[in-house]
N, C-alpha and C positions, 0 to 999 in steps of 0.2 A: 152480628156476622160479621166483621171486619176486625174487632177483636179475638177472634176465635181462628178467623184467615191470620192475624200477625202472631198471632199462638203458633198455627202449625207449622209458619213460616220459618218461625226461629228455632222452633223443635228441628225443620230440618237445615239450618243451618248449621247448628251444635253438632247432627249426624253429620253430616257435611265434613264440619272442621272433625269432628272424630274419628272420623275412617281415613281423613286426608293425615292424620298423624300419628295412625293406624301402617298408612302408605309409605310413611315416610322409615318412620320406625324399620320396617320391616327393609326400607331399597336400603337404608343403614344395615343391617343384618347382613341383608346379599353381600352388600360391599365387603362386610370384611370377613367374612364364611372367604368369598368368592379371595380375597388374599391372603384370608388360612391357608388355602388351597393350595395359592400359585405355592408359598412357603414353604409347605408341605412338600410341592413337588420338585421344588430345586435343590430342598434338603434331601429328596429321592435320588435326585440324579446326581448329589455327589458323594450321599455314597455311594452308587453303584459305580460311579466314576472310585472311587476308594475301592472296594474291593474288588474290580478289577487290576486295580493296581497291585495292591495285596496276592491278586492272585498267578496274575504274572511276575513277582516275585519270589512267592512259593513253587512257580514251574520251575525257575527259574536254579533257586536251593535246593530243591530234588534232583535234577540235573546235576548238577555239580555232588552233591553229597553220592548219586548211584555216578558219578565218574570215582569220584576219592574210596570208595568201596572197590570197584574195578583197580584202582592202582594198590591199594592195600591189599587185594587178590597175588596181583602179578609179583610185589614184594613179599610173600606168604611165602608165593612159589621158588621163588628167589633166594630164600631163606632157605627154606626146607631143600632146595640145589646145595648151598652152599653148606649145612649139614653134612648133606649125606654127601657129601662130595670132599670135605676136611674133615669132619668128625668120624662117619664109619667105614668109611676106603684105609687102608694104612698108605701109611705116609710113604713109602717106598712105591706105592701103584700112584699115588699125584704127583709126585714128579717124575715117572716114567710118562704119565699122560702129557703132562706140560711138554717134556721132551721131545713126545711126540705129532704135539703141535708146533712147533717151534720148525720144522721140519719137514 
């Protein structure tokens, strides 16, 4: 009977050690996973900040492009006016217009 009790005790102790080892392994796994999650969250945060920065730069570039397109349109209108004024009008008409502007 004593022998059976010792056998059961050894069996229980081995089971406890085995389960404690499993618990320790799982705790290590949980810590590694938590660290990995934290690193991924930090990386995601960095990427979001970069995305916001790139979006601001993109918006600034878009505004600059729109301004330049507007400037080009105004310059094209000026160029068209000069063409109409100096190429399509007669030389005499241009001279008379300049004289009228002075007086």
